[in-house]
N, C-alpha and C positions, 0 to 999 in steps of 0.2 A: 350268654343270655342276650336275646335280642328283643327286649320288651319295648314297644313303642307307646309312649304316653299319648293320651288323647290329644293334647295340644301340639304334639310333635307329628301327628299323622300327616298333615298336609305337606310338611317339609319332607317327611319320609317318602311320600308318594312322588315328589318331584326329584329327589336326589338318590334314594337308596332302594326303591322297590325292585328295580331290575337286578339287584344282587341276590335276591331270594327266590326260591322255588316253593317254599312251604310257608303257609300262612294260617294262623289260628286267630279268629275273631270271636269274642265272647262278651257277655254282659247282659244286664237287664233290659237295655234298650234294643229290642229286636229290630226295630226299624233302622237304627244306626248301624247295627251289625250287617244287615242286608245291604244298606247303602254303601258302606265301605268295602264290602266283599265285591259288589258290582264294579266299583271303581278299580279295585285291584285286578279283577277279571279283564276289564277293558285295557288296563296297562300291560297285561301279560302278552298281548300281541296275538293271542289265539283268536281264530275266526269263531265268534260266539254263535254264528248262524249255521255252523257246520256240525251236524250231529255226530260225525266221526271224530271231530277234534275236541268237542265239549261233552263230557260225561257228567250228568247230574245224578247225584245219589242222595239218599236220606240216611239219617242216623240209624234207622231201623234196618236199612239194607246191610249196613256193616254189622249190625247186631246179628242178623240172620245168617250172614256169610262172612265170618271174620277175616277170611283170606282175600276178599274181593278188592279191598283197597290196594294191596300190593299188586294184585293181578292187573288192575286197571292202570296203575301208575307205570307198570313195566311193559304194558302192551303198546305196540306201535300203532299209530293211526293208519287207517286204510291207505291214505295217500301220503303218508309220512308227515313231516313238519311237527310243529309244536302241538302239545295236547294239554288240556286242562281238566282236572277232576275236581268237581265242586260239590261239597257235601253240606247239606243243610239239616237243621234239627239235630245236631250232634250233642253228645254229652260226655260220658265217660265209658263208652262202649269198649269192651276189651279189644275188639278187632281194630278200633281206632287208636287206642293207646299203644298196642303192639306195633301197629303200622307206623305211627309217628316215631316210635323209638327206632325202628329199622331204617326209615327214610332219613331221619336226622343224622344217622351215622353214615349213610350212603345216599346223599342227596341226588335226586334224578337230574339228568342233563337236558332232557327234552320235554319233561312233563312238569306241570305246575299243580300244586294242591292248595285249595282254599277250603277251610273248615269254618262253617258258621255254627257256633255252639251257643248254648243257653247261658244262664247266669252261673258260671262255674265258680265254686267256692275255692278259697285259698287252700292249697294242699290237695285239691282233687287231682286224680291221676292225669287227666289231659293237661291241666295247667302245669303240673310238675314236670312232665316230659317237655312241653313246649318252652317253659321258662328256663329250663336248664340247657337247652340246645341252642348253640350259636347259629345253626343253620335254619332255625324256625323264627319267623317274625310273628310275634303275638301282640295283640292290642286289646284292651278292655274298652267296652262301649257303654258308658253310663248316661243316664238321662241328661239332657242339656241343662246347664245352669243358666243364670240370668245373662251372663256374658255371651255364652254360646247362642242362646235364643236371640239376643239382640243382633249378633253377627248374622244369623240365619235370616232374620227379618230384613236386615240391611241388604244382604246379597240378593234376596228375592225381589225386593222393591227396586233396587238398582237395575236388575236385569229387565224389569218391566217398565222402567222409567217413571216410577211413581214416588210420591212423597207422602208422609203420614204425620198427623199432628201428634204432639207429645201425649195428650190424654188418650187418643185413639191407640197409640202404641202401648200404653199401659193396659188398656182393656184387652188388646190383642195378646199381649204376653201372658195375661192371666189365663187365657184359654189354650195356651200351647205348652209343650214340654211332655216328658214321659216317654214319647216315642217319636223318633225323627220323621218317619214316614207319615204318621198322623199329623205332625206339625206342618210338614210340607203340603199335605192335602188341604189342611185348613187355610194355609196361605194361598194355595192355588184357587180355592173357592172364592176367597176375598178378592184376589186380583182379577178374576173373571167377572165378578160382580161389579167391580170398579173399572171395567175395561175402558170406558170413555171418560174417566175422571182422572185428573192429574194429581189431586190431593185427596187422601183418604182421611176421613174424620170419624168421630164417635158413631154417628148414625150408620155409616157403612159397616163398621165392625159389628155393631149390635144387630144390624139387619141380616147379616149373612152367618155370623157365628153364634149370635145369641147374647142377650144382655146378662153378663155374669152377675151383675148386682141386682137384677130384677127379682130373681128367686135364688136364695142361698142354697147351695148344695150341702151345707153342713147338716141340715136336717136328715137328708138321705144317707149321708155318710154315718151319722150317729145311729141311725136305724140299723145299718149294717153291723156296726160295732156292738150294739146292744142285743142283736139277734131278734129284733122286732120286725117280722115280715109285714104285718099290717101297717106299721108306721112307714116302712119302705114303700109299699104300694101307694099309700096316701101321698107321700112326698114326691114320688115319680109322677103321679097323676097331676099334681100341682105344677111340676116342672113342665110336663107335656102341654098343659093348658096355657102356660105362659110362653110357649114356643121356644123355650130354652132347650137346646140339644141335650139329649141324655148323655152324650159324650162328656159333658161337664161333670156329671156324677161319677162316671168311670174315672175321669181325670182326678177328681177330688179324692176318690177312694184309693187310687194308685199312690198319690202323694201321701195320704195318711198311712197306708201300709208300709211305704218306704221309710217314712219317719219312724213308725213303730219298730221296724226292723233295725234301724240305726240305734234307737234307744234301747231296744232289748239286748243288742250286742254289747252296748255299754254296761248294762246291768250285769250281764253274765261275766264279762271280763273283769269288772271291778267289784263284783259282789255287792251291788247296790240295790236299794229298794226302789219301786216305781216312783214314789214321791221325791226321792233324791235325784233321780234322772230328770224328772219333770222340772226341777229347779234350774237345770243347766240346758238340756236339749229341748225342753218343752216350754220355754218361756213365752213363745209366741202363740201357744194354744190359749184360746179364750177361756177365762176362768170358769164359765158355765160348762165347758166341755172337758175340763181336766179330770173329773171323776170317771167319765166314760173312757178316756184315754188310759188312765191309770189301771182301770179294771182290765182293759184289753192287754196291757203290758203284763199283768199278772197271769193271764189265762192263755196267751199265745206264745209258743216257743219261737225262737228265731227261724228255725227251719220251715215251720208252717207259714210264717209271715213272708218269707222269701218265695215260697211256693205259690202263695196267693197273689203276690206281686207279679209273678210270671204269668199267672192266669189272667190278671187284669191287662197286662201288656199284650197278651195274645188276643184278647177280646177287642182291645182298641185297634189293633192292626186289622183284625178280621172285619170289624165294622167299617173301616176305611176302604177295605177291598170290596166289601159287599154292602154298600150303603143302604140298599133296600131292606136289609135284615138288621140294621143297626139297633133299632129299639128292642127287638126280640133277643138278639145276642146279648145286649147289655143287661136286660132284665133277668135273663137266665143266669148270667154270671153273678149279678148282684144278689139274687135270691139264694144262690148256692153259698155265697160268702156269708149271708145273713144266717142261714141254717147252721153253718160251721160255728159262727159266733154263739148262737143259741146253745149248741152242744157244749161249747167250752165254758159258757157262763153258768151252767147248771152246778 
């Protein structure tokens, strides 16, 4: 078993990555999965600009042609040398599972495999194969906690030669998390905005990212949970008028659904009632919102909560990649979630 804990990844990259040819990265933070995969790809020594050395595939490619993974791994590059097969959007496709089983028993000598997977559940086929094989390095990528976010902010500020006031840091941290790429993009916007400033203060953060305290996103999140489309549209209109990025609503929804997923798993494992879980894992929920959260816990199963968390993650990433479509992408996803809640609340 070669499972790399999140806090061990940097050390693994420095000391042990060269000893592996097979890598599986998975988790709810799609941005972090992609970021770590890119770092491993760079460390592989393969020329990433050579289309004959780098083969990019999607999980659907493996699904459509189960034997393609083995074929690509065993094929020699046109001009020889190292080869990298990079699979994105993978899950538990049979061709992938069978291919990993075969490759783990007969690791390639001149080819490297990187698999970017989604939020694989414990016991899923891909995880079972990867976690049991000593020849596969597997690591989970979860949303950054406060410590990781602070480290990310420190690294970006240091690289740019900037300082930040404590209150501005607090405002900044409230708008980050959930997806590593989205967080980096927000930091890049802020640093560009403060290009000629040595010290970043509250006004800078509010000016470029939006005042998180000016308009609470709880109203929009609650509209999603209660299945009230009209209330959601009213809340997003207020947020838009206040110049607060709709990203804040997506971020708030993502945190809420991740919290619900954690609480629902606790309910299922310990056979608890929503009110009992709220007393332990829901203590930070405002008392006015507790009935809404309890109702969502009753009506949403864990699998559905995880699925919608992945949808929110994907929308956050897509909105960062296509900022011109941010509002429409966000509203489409939020309305879809609201309709799902309405059906479950009936």
